[in-house]
C-alpha positions as CSV (number, residue, x, y, z in Angstrom):
1,X,-5.1,35.6,51.9
2,X,-5.5,35.7,55.6
3,X,-6.6,32.3,57.1
4,X,-7.5,31.2,60.5
5,X,-8.7,27.8,61.9
6,X,-10.2,26.5,65.1
7,X,-7.7,24.0,67.0
8,X,-10.0,21.1,65.5
9,X,-7.8,20.8,62.4
10,X,-4.7,20.3,65.2
11,X,-6.9,17.2,66.8
12,X,-5.8,18.6,70.2
13,X,-9.4,17.6,71.2
14,X,-8.4,14.0,70.5
15,X,-5.6,13.8,72.6
16,X,-7.3,15.6,75.7
17,X,-10.2,13.3,75.4
18,X,-8.1,10.4,75.6
19,X,-8.3,9.4,71.7
20,X,-4.6,8.8,70.9
21,X,-5.3,6.5,67.8
22,X,-7.1,6.2,64.6
23,X,-6.9,6.5,60.9
24,X,-4.8,9.6,61.6
25,X,-2.1,8.1,63.3
26,X,-0.4,8.5,66.9
27,X,2.4,10.5,65.4
28,X,-0.2,13.3,64.1
29,X,-1.8,13.5,67.4
30,X,1.6,13.8,69.2
31,X,2.7,16.8,66.9
32,X,-0.5,18.5,67.7
33,X,-0.1,18.3,71.4
34,X,3.4,19.1,71.8
35,X,3.2,21.6,69.2
36,X,0.2,23.3,71.1
37,X,2.0,23.0,74.6
38,X,4.9,24.3,73.3
39,X,3.3,27.3,72.2
40,X,1.4,27.6,75.3
41,X,4.7,27.8,77.4
42,X,6.1,30.4,75.3
43,X,3.3,32.9,76.4
44,X,3.6,35.2,79.3
45,X,0.8,37.5,80.6
46,X,0.5,40.5,78.7
47,X,1.6,42.8,81.8
48,X,5.1,41.1,82.3
49,X,5.9,42.0,79.0
50,X,4.7,45.5,79.5
51,X,6.7,45.6,82.5
52,X,9.9,43.9,81.2
53,X,12.5,46.8,80.0
54,X,13.4,44.5,77.3
55,X,10.5,44.8,75.6
56,X,10.7,46.9,72.3
57,X,8.3,50.0,72.6
58,X,6.7,49.2,69.5
59,X,5.5,45.7,70.7
60,X,4.5,47.4,74.1
61,X,2.1,49.9,72.0
62,X,0.7,46.7,70.1
63,X,-0.2,44.8,73.2
64,X,-1.6,47.9,74.8
65,X,-3.9,48.2,71.7
66,X,-4.9,44.1,71.9
67,X,-5.8,44.8,75.7
68,X,-8.0,47.4,74.2
69,X,-9.3,45.5,71.6
70,X,-10.1,42.6,74.1
71,X,-11.9,44.5,76.4
72,X,-14.2,46.0,73.4
73,X,-14.9,42.6,72.5
74,X,-16.8,41.6,75.7
75,X,-18.3,45.5,76.3
76,X,-19.6,45.8,72.8
77,X,-19.9,42.3,71.1
78,X,-20.6,40.2,73.8
79,X,-18.2,37.9,73.3
80,X,-16.4,35.7,76.1
81,X,-14.9,37.3,79.1
82,X,-12.1,34.5,80.1
83,X,-8.6,33.8,79.7
84,X,-8.2,33.8,76.1
85,X,-5.7,36.8,74.7
86,X,-4.4,38.0,77.8
87,X,-0.9,36.8,77.5
88,X,1.4,36.9,74.3
89,X,4.1,34.3,72.8
90,X,6.7,35.0,70.3
91,X,6.9,31.6,68.2
92,X,9.8,32.9,66.1
93,X,8.3,31.8,62.9
94,X,5.8,33.3,60.3
95,X,2.7,31.3,61.4
96,X,0.8,29.8,64.5
97,X,0.3,26.5,62.1
98,X,0.3,25.3,58.6
99,X,-3.1,23.9,56.9
100,X,-3.1,21.2,54.3
101,X,-6.3,21.4,52.1
102,X,-7.5,19.0,49.2
103,X,-10.1,18.7,46.3
104,X,-10.5,16.7,43.2
105,X,-9.4,18.2,40.0
106,X,-13.0,18.8,39.0
107,X,-14.7,20.0,42.3
108,X,-14.2,22.5,44.8
109,X,-15.4,20.2,47.4
110,X,-12.7,19.7,50.0
111,X,-11.3,16.3,51.1
112,X,-12.5,16.2,55.0
113,X,-10.3,14.4,57.9
114,X,-12.7,13.3,60.8
115,X,-11.7,12.9,64.6
116,X,-13.6,12.1,67.6
117,X,-15.2,14.8,69.5
118,X,-14.1,17.8,66.9
119,X,-16.0,16.0,64.1
120,X,-14.9,16.4,60.3
121,X,-13.0,19.6,59.0
122,X,-11.8,20.3,55.5
123,X,-8.5,20.7,56.4
124,X,-5.5,19.4,58.6
125,X,-3.0,21.3,60.3
126,X,0.5,20.8,61.4
127,X,3.0,23.1,63.6
128,X,5.7,22.4,61.3
129,X,5.7,23.3,57.8
130,X,7.8,21.0,56.5
131,X,5.5,18.3,58.1
132,X,2.8,20.0,56.3
133,X,4.4,19.6,52.9
134,X,5.2,16.2,53.7
135,X,1.6,15.3,54.2
136,X,0.9,17.1,50.9
137,X,2.8,15.2,49.1
138,X,1.6,12.1,50.5
139,X,-1.8,12.7,49.1
140,X,-3.2,10.8,45.9
141,X,-2.4,12.5,42.2
142,X,-5.9,12.8,41.6
143,X,-6.4,15.5,44.2
144,X,-5.3,19.5,44.1
145,X,-3.6,20.1,47.3
146,X,-2.8,23.6,48.9
147,X,-0.7,24.5,51.8
148,X,-1.0,27.6,53.7
149,X,0.3,29.5,56.8
150,X,-2.5,30.4,59.6
151,X,-1.6,33.2,61.8
152,X,-3.9,32.3,64.5
153,X,-6.3,29.3,65.9
154,X,-8.8,28.6,68.5
155,X,-9.1,25.9,70.8
156,X,-12.7,26.7,71.2
157,X,-12.3,27.6,74.9
158,X,-11.3,24.1,75.8
159,X,-7.9,25.4,76.9
160,X,-8.9,28.3,79.1
161,X,-8.2,26.6,82.2
162,X,-4.6,26.6,81.2
163,X,-4.3,30.1,80.0
164,X,-6.4,30.4,77.1
165,X,-5.2,31.1,73.7
166,X,-2.6,33.6,73.4
167,X,-1.4,36.6,71.4
168,X,1.2,35.8,68.9
169,X,4.0,37.4,67.0
170,X,2.3,36.3,63.9
171,X,-0.6,38.6,63.8
172,X,0.3,41.3,66.7
173,X,1.6,43.6,63.8
174,X,-1.3,43.5,61.8
175,X,-3.3,47.0,60.8
176,X,-5.5,48.0,63.8
177,X,-8.6,47.0,62.1
178,X,-7.4,43.6,60.9
179,X,-5.7,42.9,64.4
180,X,-9.7,43.6,65.6
181,X,-11.0,41.5,63.5
182,X,-8.8,38.5,64.0
183,X,-9.6,38.5,67.7
184,X,-13.4,39.0,67.0
185,X,-13.2,35.9,64.7
186,X,-11.3,33.7,67.1
187,X,-13.4,34.6,70.0
188,X,-16.7,34.2,68.0
189,X,-15.6,30.2,67.7
190,X,-15.6,29.9,71.4
191,X,-19.3,31.2,71.0
192,X,-20.9,28.4,68.7
193,X,-19.1,25.7,67.3
194,X,-21.3,23.1,65.0
195,X,-19.5,19.7,64.7
196,X,-18.6,18.6,60.9
197,X,-19.7,22.0,59.4
198,X,-16.6,24.0,58.7
199,X,-18.4,26.4,56.3
200,X,-20.9,27.4,59.0
201,X,-18.5,27.8,61.8
202,X,-16.0,29.9,59.8
203,X,-18.8,31.8,58.2
204,X,-20.2,32.7,61.7
205,X,-16.8,33.7,63.0
206,X,-16.2,36.0,59.7
207,X,-19.7,37.7,60.0
208,X,-18.8,38.6,63.7
209,X,-15.4,39.9,62.7
210,X,-16.6,42.1,60.1
211,X,-19.7,43.3,62.2
212,X,-17.3,43.7,65.2
213,X,-14.5,45.4,63.1
214,X,-16.8,48.0,61.6
215,X,-17.9,48.8,65.3
216,X,-14.4,49.1,66.4
217,X,-13.1,51.3,63.7
218,X,-16.0,53.8,64.1
219,X,-16.2,54.1,67.7
220,X,-12.5,53.4,69.0
221,X,-10.1,54.1,65.8
222,X,-8.2,57.0,64.9
223,X,-8.9,58.6,61.7
224,X,-5.5,57.6,60.3
225,X,-6.1,54.1,61.2
226,X,-9.6,54.1,59.6
227,X,-8.0,55.6,56.5
228,X,-5.3,53.0,56.5
229,X,-7.8,50.3,56.8
230,X,-10.1,51.5,54.3
231,X,-7.2,51.4,51.5
232,X,-6.1,47.9,53.1
233,X,-9.7,46.5,52.9
234,X,-10.6,48.2,50.0
235,X,-7.8,45.8,48.1
236,X,-9.0,42.8,49.8
237,X,-13.1,43.3,48.7
238,X,-11.5,43.8,45.0
239,X,-9.8,40.6,45.3
240,X,-12.6,38.5,46.9
241,X,-14.7,39.7,44.3
242,X,-12.5,38.5,41.7
243,X,-12.1,35.2,43.3
244,X,-16.2,34.8,44.0
245,X,-16.5,35.2,40.3
246,X,-14.0,32.7,39.4
247,X,-15.2,30.1,42.0
248,X,-18.7,30.6,40.4
249,X,-17.3,29.9,36.9
250,X,-15.4,27.0,38.0
251,X,-18.6,25.6,40.0
252,X,-20.7,26.3,36.5
253,X,-18.1,24.1,34.4
254,X,-17.6,21.2,37.2
255,X,-21.7,20.9,37.7
256,X,-22.5,20.4,34.1
257,X,-24.0,17.0,33.3
258,X,-22.8,17.1,29.8
259,X,-19.3,17.2,28.1
260,X,-16.1,14.9,28.9
261,X,-13.8,15.6,31.8
262,X,-11.0,16.4,29.2
263,X,-13.1,19.3,27.6
264,X,-14.0,20.5,31.5
265,X,-10.4,20.7,32.0
266,X,-9.7,22.9,29.0
267,X,-12.3,25.4,30.1
268,X,-11.1,25.1,33.9
269,X,-7.6,26.0,32.3
270,X,-9.0,29.0,30.6
271,X,-10.7,30.3,33.5
272,X,-7.4,29.9,35.7
273,X,-5.6,32.0,32.9
274,X,-8.2,34.6,32.8
275,X,-8.1,35.0,36.5
276,X,-4.6,35.4,36.6
277,X,-4.5,38.0,34.1
278,X,-7.7,40.0,35.6
279,X,-5.3,39.7,39.1
280,X,-2.6,41.5,37.3
281,X,-4.7,44.3,36.2
282,X,-5.9,44.7,39.6
283,X,-2.4,45.1,40.9
284,X,-1.7,47.8,38.5
285,X,-4.6,49.7,39.7
286,X,-3.3,49.1,43.4
287,X,-0.1,50.3,42.3
288,X,1.7,47.3,42.4
289,X,0.6,45.8,45.5
290,X,1.7,42.3,45.4
291,X,0.1,41.2,48.9
292,X,-2.0,38.4,47.1
293,X,0.9,37.2,44.7
294,X,1.5,33.8,46.6
295,X,-2.1,32.8,46.7
296,X,-2.7,33.4,43.1
297,X,0.4,31.7,42.2
298,X,-0.5,28.2,44.3
299,X,-4.3,29.0,43.1
300,X,-6.2,25.6,42.5
301,X,-9.5,23.9,43.4
302,X,-8.0,23.4,47.1
303,X,-7.5,26.8,47.7
304,X,-10.6,28.3,46.3
305,X,-12.6,25.6,48.1
306,X,-11.1,26.5,51.5
307,X,-11.9,30.2,50.4
308,X,-15.7,29.2,50.1
309,X,-15.6,28.0,53.8
310,X,-15.1,31.5,54.9
311,X,-17.6,33.4,52.6
312,X,-20.2,31.0,51.6
313,X,-23.0,31.7,54.4
314,X,-21.6,35.0,55.7
315,X,-24.7,36.9,54.1
316,X,-26.7,34.7,55.7
317,X,-25.3,35.4,59.2
318,X,-25.3,39.2,58.6
319,X,-29.0,39.0,57.7
320,X,-30.0,37.3,60.9
321,X,-27.9,39.9,62.9
322,X,-30.5,42.5,61.3
323,X,-33.4,40.3,61.8
324,X,-32.4,39.9,65.8
325,X,-32.3,43.8,66.1
326,X,-28.7,44.1,65.5
327,X,-28.3,42.7,69.2
328,X,-25.3,40.5,69.4
329,X,-26.6,38.4,72.5
330,X,-29.7,37.8,70.5
331,X,-27.9,36.9,67.5
332,X,-25.6,34.3,69.3
333,X,-28.6,32.5,70.6
334,X,-30.2,32.2,67.3
335,X,-26.7,31.0,65.7
336,X,-26.8,28.4,68.5
337,X,-30.1,27.5,67.7
338,X,-29.4,26.9,64.0
339,X,-26.5,24.9,65.2
340,X,-28.8,22.4,66.7
341,X,-30.4,21.8,63.6
342,X,-29.2,19.2,60.6
343,X,-26.6,20.5,58.5
344,X,-28.8,21.2,55.4
345,X,-31.7,22.7,57.3
346,X,-29.4,25.3,58.9
347,X,-27.8,26.0,55.6
348,X,-31.3,26.5,53.9
349,X,-32.3,29.0,56.5
350,X,-29.3,31.1,56.0
351,X,-29.6,31.5,52.6
352,X,-33.3,32.4,52.4
353,X,-32.3,34.8,55.0
354,X,-29.6,36.3,52.7
355,X,-32.2,37.0,50.0
356,X,-35.2,38.6,52.3
357,X,-33.2,40.7,54.7
358,X,-31.5,43.8,53.9
359,X,-28.0,44.0,54.2
360,X,-26.4,45.4,57.4
361,X,-25.1,48.9,57.7
362,X,-21.3,49.5,58.1
363,X,-21.8,50.6,61.6
364,X,-24.2,48.4,63.8
365,X,-26.4,49.9,66.9
366,X,-25.0,48.6,70.1
367,X,-26.3,45.3,71.6
């Protein structure tokens, strides 16, 4: 699975706002701030990389592609025209950060951690994988825990004065359509951010990435890039359908009022066993493609709960885009209005929209 996270998980906002102590501990904020500053210091303007004779040609091609995608994000999707994604950094590691998520044994509801300014989120991020794993081990045995790599995160626009969020080696090599979607997703976080509502924020950004990615592929990508992405995304959609079904089965078990916990745990184990067998069948149909193996091996309530944050409200956002005439600026205004409402009110609106508005076309109209 491909995960992203706004920098709220790293609590940089706390340090920038002067909050250097809380239940999270000074050490956590220190690693957040120093880790991000090291990332920022490693970044150079894209043009410098292009002008450097030591830059590999393959990287130059990807940077030029990213530059085209960034311009497209402004002209076609109405995303912010600012300093973000005009610089590049090679972090010499496989992920920008590592997120820790946790959930009880009989629930998909994620443990949350709360920060001044940023609010409460369902994950906690670390720049060091070892630190993330150490924190995961420190959590109570009553929680199921997952640690996963995150290729990119958003500072929500707070760091544009210092150069903005950079392109990174952790995602610059993604397939063309996936690179476009990732950039659209992260930029969407700079458009709207609702405090204390990870699912709303991630589902909104996922809706923008899907709409924008479809438009990029239809208007800008080569036929070979579209075909490669068709195969790539086809596998992803099949995997998401499988995990969505499993989430539904687990939620049904956990939500039952009758039955003891031991019985629920046995039924949960049966569902998870069936999930892994069904995944092996999918792999066979994919010719042995193993891109989701690590996720399936680690799969537990925490990983299923984290996945749900990116999917749950997407249909409602896509329906809202339709309601606003497929106009991105009007769509963003409508989402801002929703973000000002109480959490349950905005979710009720999105769920109602998802059942009353036709699904959006694959290639939406211009804004």
